[in-house]
C-alpha positions in Angstrom: -34.5 -10.9 40.5 -35.1 -10.5 44.2 -37.8 -13.2 44.4 -39.4 -15.7 42.1 -42.2 -18.0 43.4 -42.9 -21.3 41.7 -45.7 -23.1 43.5 -44.5 -23.6 47.1 -40.8 -22.9 46.1 -39.3 -19.5 46.5 -36.1 -18.6 44.6 -34.3 -15.6 46.0 -31.6 -13.4 44.5 -31.3 -15.2 41.2 -30.0 -14.2 37.8 -32.4 -14.5 34.9 -31.9 -14.3 31.1 -34.1 -12.4 28.7 -35.3 -14.4 25.7 -37.6 -13.7 22.8 -39.9 -16.8 22.8 -42.3 -15.5 20.1 -41.4 -18.2 17.6 -42.3 -20.9 20.0 -45.8 -19.7 20.8 -47.7 -21.7 18.1 -46.3 -25.0 19.2 -46.5 -24.4 23.0 -50.1 -23.1 23.1 -49.9 -19.4 23.3 -47.8 -16.9 25.2 -44.8 -18.1 27.2 -43.7 -16.1 30.1 -40.4 -17.8 30.4 -38.4 -21.0 31.0 -37.6 -22.8 34.3 -34.3 -24.5 34.4 -31.4 -25.5 36.7 -32.0 -23.1 39.6 -35.4 -24.8 40.1 -34.4 -28.4 39.4 -31.3 -28.2 41.5 -33.2 -27.8 44.7 -36.1 -30.1 44.4 -37.5 -33.4 43.1 -39.4 -32.4 39.9 -42.2 -34.7 38.7 -43.3 -34.1 35.1 -46.6 -35.7 34.0 -47.2 -35.1 30.3 -50.6 -36.8 30.2 -52.0 -34.7 33.1 -50.1 -31.6 32.0 -48.6 -31.1 35.4 -45.3 -30.4 37.1 -44.9 -31.0 40.8 -42.0 -30.1 43.1 -41.0 -32.0 46.3 -38.4 -31.9 49.0 -35.6 -34.3 48.0 -35.0 -35.1 51.7 -38.5 -36.7 52.2 -39.6 -37.7 48.7 -40.4 -41.4 48.2 -40.5 -42.9 44.8 -44.1 -44.4 44.4 -42.9 -47.3 42.1 -40.1 -48.3 39.8 -36.5 -47.6 40.6 -34.0 -44.8 40.4 -31.4 -44.7 37.6 -28.2 -42.6 37.5 -28.4 -39.1 36.1 -25.4 -37.2 34.8 -24.9 -33.5 34.0 -23.2 -31.4 31.3 -23.2 -27.6 32.0 -26.1 -28.1 34.5 -28.2 -30.0 31.8 -29.3 -33.6 32.5 -27.7 -36.3 30.4 -28.0 -40.1 30.3 -26.2 -42.8 28.3 -28.0 -43.9 25.2 -27.5 -47.0 23.1 -28.7 -47.8 19.6 -28.3 -50.4 16.9 -24.8 -51.6 16.3 -24.1 -51.0 20.1 -23.4 -47.4 19.4 -23.2 -45.4 22.7 -23.4 -41.7 23.4 -24.5 -39.2 26.0 -28.0 -37.7 25.3 -29.5 -34.6 26.8 -33.0 -34.9 28.3 -34.9 -31.9 26.8 -38.5 -31.5 28.1 -38.9 -28.5 25.8 -38.4 -30.3 22.5 -41.1 -32.2 20.7 -38.6 -34.6 19.1 -38.6 -38.2 20.2 -34.8 -38.5 19.6 -32.6 -36.1 17.7 -29.0 -36.8 16.9 -26.4 -34.0 16.4 -24.3 -33.9 13.1 -21.0 -35.1 14.6 -22.5 -38.2 16.1 -24.5 -38.9 12.9 -21.3 -38.6 10.8 -18.9 -40.5 13.1 -21.3 -43.4 13.7 -22.3 -43.6 10.0 -26.1 -43.3 10.8 -26.8 -42.0 7.3 -24.8 -44.7 5.5 -27.3 -47.5 5.5 -30.8 -45.9 5.6 -33.2 -43.6 3.8 -33.9 -40.2 5.3 -36.8 -37.8 4.7 -37.4 -34.2 5.5 -38.9 -33.3 8.9 -39.2 -30.5 11.4 -38.9 -30.2 15.1 -39.8 -27.5 17.6 -37.5 -26.1 20.2 -38.2 -23.1 22.5 -36.5 -20.8 19.9 -38.9 -22.0 17.2 -39.1 -24.7 14.4 -36.0 -26.3 13.0 -35.7 -28.4 9.8 -34.3 -31.9 10.2 -34.0 -35.2 8.5 -35.9 -38.3 9.8 -34.9 -41.9 9.7 -35.8 -45.2 11.3 -33.5 -47.1 13.6 -33.6 -50.8 14.4 -33.6 -50.0 18.2 -32.8 -47.4 20.7 -32.6 -47.5 24.5 -31.8 -45.3 27.5 -32.4 -45.6 31.3 -33.2 -49.2 31.0 -36.0 -48.6 28.4 -35.8 -50.0 24.9 -37.7 -48.9 21.8 -38.0 -51.0 18.7 -37.8 -49.4 15.2 -38.2 -45.8 16.4 -38.3 -42.9 14.0 -35.5 -40.4 14.9 -34.3 -37.1 13.6 -30.9 -35.8 12.4 -30.1 -32.2 13.1 -28.8 -29.9 10.3 -25.0 -29.5 9.9 -25.3 -25.9 11.3 -26.8 -27.3 14.6 -23.8 -29.0 16.1 -25.0 -29.2 19.7 -22.8 -29.3 22.8 -19.3 -30.9 22.4 -19.2 -34.6 23.1 -23.0 -35.0 23.1 -24.8 -37.4 20.8 -28.2 -35.7 20.7 -31.3 -35.1 22.7 -34.3 -37.1 24.0 -37.4 -35.0 23.9 -41.1 -35.0 24.7 -41.9 -37.4 21.9 -40.3 -40.2 24.1 -40.6 -38.6 27.6 -44.4 -38.2 27.3 -44.7 -42.0 27.6 -43.6 -41.7 31.2 -44.1 -39.8 34.4 -40.5 -38.4 34.5 -39.1 -37.8 38.0 -35.9 -35.7 38.1 -33.8 -35.8 41.3 -31.0 -33.3 40.6 -29.8 -33.0 44.2 -29.1 -36.8 44.3 -28.2 -37.2 40.6 -30.8 -39.7 39.7 -34.0 -40.1 37.5 -37.0 -42.5 37.3 -39.3 -43.2 34.4 -42.7 -44.5 35.4 -44.7 -45.8 32.4 -47.9 -44.0 31.6 -51.0 -46.4 31.3 -51.6 -45.3 27.7 -48.2 -46.6 26.7 -47.9 -49.8 28.7 
């Protein structure tokens, strides 16, 4: 595309992918024109406020964090990842996925190697991604934490065996957790901040 305007930001001479997002319409409230990803995030500070239903972009050279503190942000194939810890001091890299309604979903390899099914009951569940609904199993952990935030006894999901996820990745953290915060992505400086929403304090 020659030009794509997103608010005050103008992206020029960018490549775009063509996707069928029909399956995601029911969960995301109607017609989806498309997805915004790395080309947008890579140039700006992006502030996602789930409660207000807003996304704002700022110049990373002048943006000032209103409160809280920055934490390190990593990347795998241009996707944001953070270290996650859970019961038994298990550690893995988790993708941050603003387009998933899961709280936390673990991929099959991590579930198997960490023995997450060995000591707990699971039940059937379903999660929504941009390509539509996916069947999962759900279970309860003793605790889970990432970016300095800890959750006690969270319900998490296990992906199906045919959904392996990216190599070396434990799983994803989705809107079920991220909606508790104003999430501030600073890709250019490789950092992130989570500001607690008043409803969840």
